[in-house]
C-alpha positions in Angstrom: -24.0 6.3 -11.9 -20.4 5.0 -11.9 -19.7 1.8 -13.8 -19.6 -1.4 -11.9 -17.6 -3.2 -14.7 -13.8 -3.1 -15.4 -12.8 -3.7 -19.0 -9.2 -4.6 -17.9 -10.4 -7.5 -15.7 -11.7 -10.7 -17.3 -12.8 -12.7 -14.2 -14.1 -9.7 -12.2 -17.0 -11.3 -10.4 -15.0 -14.3 -9.2 -12.1 -12.0 -8.1 -14.4 -9.7 -6.1 -15.9 -12.8 -4.3 -12.5 -14.2 -3.5 -11.1 -11.0 -2.2 -14.2 -10.4 0.0 -13.7 -13.9 1.4 -10.0 -13.4 2.1 -10.1 -10.0 3.7 -13.1 -10.8 5.9 -11.4 -13.9 7.3 -13.6 -16.4 5.5 -10.7 -18.1 3.6 -8.5 -19.4 6.5 -7.4 -22.5 4.5 -7.5 -21.2 1.0 -5.1 -18.8 -0.7 -5.1 -16.0 -3.3 -2.4 -14.9 -5.7 -1.5 -12.0 -7.9 0.8 -12.6 -10.9 3.5 -10.4 -12.3 6.5 -10.6 -14.7 5.7 -11.0 -18.4 6.6 -8.2 -21.0 4.1 -5.4 -21.5 4.0 -4.0 -25.1 1.6 -1.2 -24.0 4.2 0.1 -21.6 6.8 0.1 -24.4 4.5 2.3 -26.5 4.1 4.6 -23.5 7.9 4.9 -23.1 8.2 5.9 -26.8 5.7 8.7 -26.3 6.8 10.1 -23.0 10.5 9.4 -22.9 10.9 9.2 -19.1 14.3 10.5 -17.9 17.0 8.1 -16.6 16.5 6.9 -13.1 17.5 9.5 -10.5 17.2 12.5 -12.8 15.5 15.4 -11.2 12.4 16.3 -13.2 9.0 18.1 -13.0 6.1 16.3 -11.5 4.4 14.3 -14.4 1.3 15.8 -16.0 -2.1 14.3 -15.3 -2.1 13.0 -18.9 1.3 11.3 -18.5 0.1 9.7 -15.2 -3.2 8.4 -16.7 -1.5 7.0 -19.8 1.2 5.3 -17.7 -1.4 3.5 -15.5 -3.5 2.7 -18.6 -0.6 1.0 -20.3 0.4 -0.9 -17.1 -3.1 -2.2 -16.5 -4.1 -2.8 -20.1 -1.0 -5.1 -20.3 -2.5 -7.2 -17.5 -6.1 -7.5 -18.8 -5.8 -11.1 -19.8 -4.5 -12.5 -16.6 -7.1 -14.4 -14.5 -5.5 -14.0 -11.1 -6.8 -12.4 -7.9 -5.5 -8.9 -8.7 -7.7 -6.1 -9.8 -6.6 -3.3 -12.2 -6.1 -0.4 -9.8 -4.1 2.7 -10.4 -2.1 4.5 -7.7 -2.8 7.8 -9.5 -0.9 10.0 -7.0 2.0 7.7 -6.3 4.3 10.2 -8.1 3.9 12.7 -5.2 5.6 10.3 -2.9 5.8 10.6 0.9 7.2 14.1 0.6 4.0 15.2 -1.2 2.4 15.6 2.2 5.1 18.0 3.2 4.6 19.8 -0.1 0.9 20.1 0.7 1.9 22.2 3.7 4.3 24.4 1.8 7.7 22.5 1.8 9.9 22.7 -1.2 9.7 19.3 -2.9 12.1 17.8 -5.5 11.0 15.0 -7.8 13.2 12.4 -9.4 12.6 9.9 -12.2 12.1 6.2 -11.4 13.5 5.4 -14.9 12.1 3.8 -18.0 9.2 2.1 -16.3 7.8 5.5 -15.4 6.9 7.5 -12.3 8.7 9.6 -9.8 9.8 9.7 -6.2 10.3 12.8 -4.1 12.3 14.5 -1.4 11.2 17.5 0.7 13.4 20.1 2.2 12.6 20.2 6.0 9.8 22.7 6.6 9.5 22.8 10.4 12.8 24.1 11.5 11.4 25.7 14.7 8.6 24.4 16.9 7.0 27.8 16.9 6.1 27.2 13.2 3.8 24.3 14.1 0.9 26.6 14.8 1.2 28.0 11.3 0.8 24.7 9.4 -2.3 24.6 7.3 -3.6 22.5 4.5 -4.8 24.9 1.8 -6.4 23.8 -1.5 -4.7 26.6 -3.4 -1.4 25.1 -2.6 0.2 24.2 -6.0 1.0 20.6 -5.2 -2.2 19.9 -3.4 -4.3 21.5 -6.2 -2.4 19.3 -8.8 -3.0 16.3 -6.6 -6.8 16.8 -6.5 -6.9 17.7 -10.2 -5.0 14.6 -11.2 -7.1 12.4 -9.1 -10.3 13.8 -10.7 -8.9 13.4 -14.1 -7.7 9.8 -13.7 -11.0 8.8 -12.0 -13.0 10.3 -14.9 -10.9 8.7 -17.7 -10.5 5.4 -15.9 -14.2 4.8 -15.5 -15.2 1.3 -16.8 -11.5 0.4 -17.4 -9.8 0.2 -14.1 -10.0 1.5 -10.5 -8.2 4.2 -8.6 -7.1 4.0 -5.0 -6.3 6.5 -2.2 -2.9 7.7 -1.2 -1.1 5.7 1.6 -1.3 7.8 4.7 1.8 9.8 5.7 1.0 10.1 9.4 2.6 10.1 12.8 6.4 9.6 12.8 6.4 9.4 8.9 5.0 12.9 8.7 7.4 14.1 11.3 10.4 12.8 9.3 9.1 14.6 6.2 8.6 17.9 8.0 11.6 17.8 10.3 14.0 15.6 8.4 14.5 11.9 9.4 17.5 12.4 11.8 15.9 15.5 13.5 12.6 13.6 14.0 14.3 10.7 15.6 16.2 13.0 18.0 12.9 14.7 18.8 11.7 11.4 20.4 14.2 12.2 23.1 14.7 15.9 23.0 11.3 17.3 22.2 8.7 14.6 22.9 5.9 17.0 23.9 6.3 19.1 20.8 6.5 16.0 18.7 3.2 14.7 20.2 1.6 17.9 19.1 2.8 17.4 15.6 1.5 13.8 15.6 -1.9 15.0 16.7 -1.9 17.5 13.9 -1.1 14.7 11.5 -4.2 12.8 12.4 -6.5 15.6 11.3 -4.3 16.3 8.2 -4.5 12.7 7.1 -8.2 12.4 7.8 -9.0 15.6 5.9 -7.0 14.5 2.8 -8.5 11.0 2.8 -12.0 12.4 3.1 -11.4 14.6 0.0 -10.0 11.6 -1.9 -13.0 9.5 -1.1 -15.3 12.3 -2.2 -13.6 12.1 -5.6 -13.1 8.3 -6.0 -16.4 6.5 -6.1 -16.9 3.2 -4.2 -17.1 0.0 -6.2 -19.6 -2.7 -5.6 -20.0 -1.8 -1.9 -16.3 -1.5 -1.2 -13.1 0.4 -2.2 -10.2 -0.2 -4.6 -6.8 -0.5 -3.0 -3.5 -0.7 -4.8 -2.4 -3.0 -2.0 -4.9 -5.9 -1.9 -7.0 -4.9 -4.9 -10.3 -4.3 -3.2 -11.8 -4.5 0.3 -15.5 -4.7 1.2 -15.5 -1.5 3.2 -16.5 2.0 2.1 -13.8 4.0 3.7 -10.7 2.0 4.7 -7.7 3.9 5.8 -4.4 2.7 4.2 -1.6 2.9 6.9 2.1 2.3 7.1 4.6 1.8 10.0 7.7 2.3 7.8 9.7 4.6 10.1 9.1 2.5 13.2 11.3 -0.3 11.8 14.3 1.9 12.7 13.2 2.1 16.3 12.6 0.1 19.4 9.2 -1.3 20.1 8.3 1.5 22.6 8.5 4.1 19.9 5.5 2.8 18.1 3.6 2.2 21.4 4.3 5.8 22.5 4.5 7.8 19.2 2.4 5.9 16.7 -0.3 3.5 17.9 -2.7 6.1 19.4 -2.6 8.3 16.3 -3.2 5.4 13.9 -5.9 4.1 16.2 -7.6 7.5 15.9 -7.6 7.1 12.1 -9.0 3.6 12.3 -11.8 4.6 14.6 -12.7 7.6 12.4 -12.9 5.6 9.2 -14.0 2.2 10.6 -11.4 0.0 9.0 -7.9 -0.1 7.5 -4.9 -2.1 6.3 -1.2 -1.9 6.9 2.0 -1.8 4.9 5.0 -3.1 6.8 8.7 -3.1 5.8 11.2 -5.0 7.8 11.0 -8.4 9.6 9.5 -6.8 12.7 7.1 -9.3 14.4 6.8 -7.0 17.4 5.2 -4.3 15.1 2.9 -7.0 13.5 1.8 -8.1 17.0 0.9 -4.5 17.8 -0.9 -3.9 14.5 -3.1 -7.0 14.8 -4.5 -5.9 18.1 -5.9 -2.6 16.6 -9.6 -2.7 15.9 -10.7 -2.7 12.2 -7.5 -4.0 10.7 -8.3 -6.0 7.6 -4.9 -7.3 6.6 -1.1 -6.6 6.7 1.1 -6.4 3.6 4.8 -6.9 3.7 6.7 -8.1 6.8 9.8 -8.0 4.5 13.4 -8.0 5.4 14.6 -4.8 3.8 13.4 -3.8 0.3 13.0 -6.0 -2.7 10.4 -8.7 -3.3 9.9 -9.9 0.3 11.6 -13.3 -0.2 12.8 -13.2 3.4 9.2 -12.9 4.5 8.3 -16.0 2.5 11.1 -17.9 4.1 9.7 -17.0 7.6 6.0 -17.6 7.0 5.6 -20.0 9.9 7.0 -17.5 12.4 4.9 -14.7 10.8 1.7 -16.7 11.0 2.4 -17.6 14.6 2.1 -13.8 15.3 -0.6 -12.9 12.8 -2.9 -15.8 13.8 -6.1 -15.4 11.7 -5.3 -11.9 10.4 -5.0 -12.2 6.6 -1.5 -11.4 5.1 -0.2 -10.2 1.7 3.3 -11.7 1.2 5.6 -11.6 -1.8 7.3 -14.6 -3.4 8.7 -15.8 -6.7 7.0 -17.9 -9.3 9.2 -20.8 -8.5 8.5 -20.5 -4.8 4.8 -20.5 -5.4 5.0 -23.6 -7.7 7.1 -25.4 -5.1 4.7 -24.5 -2.3 1.7 -25.7 -4.4 3.4 -29.0 -5.3 4.6 -29.7 -1.7 1.3 -28.4 -0.3 3.3 -26.3 2.2 1.6 -22.8 1.7 -0.2 -21.5 4.7 -3.8 -20.4 4.2 -5.3 -17.0 4.7 -2.6 -15.4 2.6 -2.5 -13.4 -0.7 0.8 -14.4 -2.5 2.2 -11.5 -4.6 4.1 -13.5 -7.2 7.0 -12.1 -9.3 8.9 -13.6 -12.3 5.9 -15.2 -14.0 7.1 -15.8 -17.6 3.7 -15.5 -19.5 0.0 -14.9 -19.0 -0.6 -18.5 -20.0 1.6 -19.8 -17.2 0.0 -17.3 -14.7 -3.5 -18.6 -15.6 -2.4 -22.3 -15.4 -0.9 -21.6 -11.9 -4.1 -19.9 -10.8 -6.1 -23.1 -11.5 -4.0 -24.7 -8.7 -4.3 -21.6 -6.5 -8.1 -21.6 -6.6 -8.3 -25.3 -5.7 -5.7 -25.2 -2.9 -6.6 -26.0 0.7 -4.0 -25.8 3.4 -3.3 -29.0 5.2 -4.0 -29.1 9.0 -0.3 -28.6 9.8 -0.1 -25.5 7.6 -3.3 -23.9 8.9 -2.9 -20.7 10.9 -2.1 -21.5 14.6 -3.4 -19.5 17.5 -1.1 -16.5 17.9 1.4 -16.9 20.7 2.3 -14.4 23.3 5.2 -11.9 23.5 7.7 -14.6 24.3 7.7 -15.6 20.6 7.7 -12.0 19.3 10.9 -10.7 17.8 12.3 -7.4 19.0 
């Protein structure tokens, strides 16, 4: 029987209760927060042992031992913070988006993220000719896929009772096409080969579903829900983690015609899900919120970084999101100012960077837990397309 305790989380019961309330819409006027920023001595010990290469250096995929010890160090260093985070490892983050292309046979290159550990990836285009589409298969003996499953099993086993493990963010629809065809080629396919592209996107639904089902066969549920790296935990047994990253480069019709139906199929198959959204694209947020089973949306950022632009536009974002919970990044100083001025909208998880110490994080959390949005900051009813940015 899997453990229902986590050694790296002090206020576990309270956190689970608060996350359940937030992600089920029962915290429309309250807020949650996750705190980040103080030094981590365990991570320094990890660096001394594994000596990660300089950022951008091509390297081999990390071993399962290196990956486990990396996440163990990161999460052990957070064990005294009493915020609304849960200690959750993204055990297969090192495969990156291109890992999905590698699972199908593409040649993948891995590069170091630098001293803080981890890798990102690049896949050489696999699908040069549309006749190759019929040959695409997910096979467990594929080297990268076998390592993916083995690493997941290893981390889940060693993490039991310490921290949770989440499933890979889906690489579906246009994201998968960009990995298999190359980004420029996939965008041209929208105009030059739309029928063939639709076949690839349909293939991606089954591919993503099959991989997620295998992940959930390895990762046990926790207290009637699932761990998520984005959001900590949700009270659903099989949520599908989705992204609309490539659509921020496109007009609104591209998601409508080459994204929505395929992600809807995954949501219907698994019953619920949540979204990661880069870019200040309220038209995409408006489309996402209409999909059945969506629990929350993380991001709505302007470019990369910490999402400070999203924080600056919270009123406009809430106009579109309505009662849909959000996960938005901000700085420690922005959080403190919002708490003091009582200007933070409710129904939001604030992902806070630049917190100096665990003590200051825990003191701020006392204010977060007692916060109630004033009437003027409470979520308005969502407005129609006239207010949606394009």
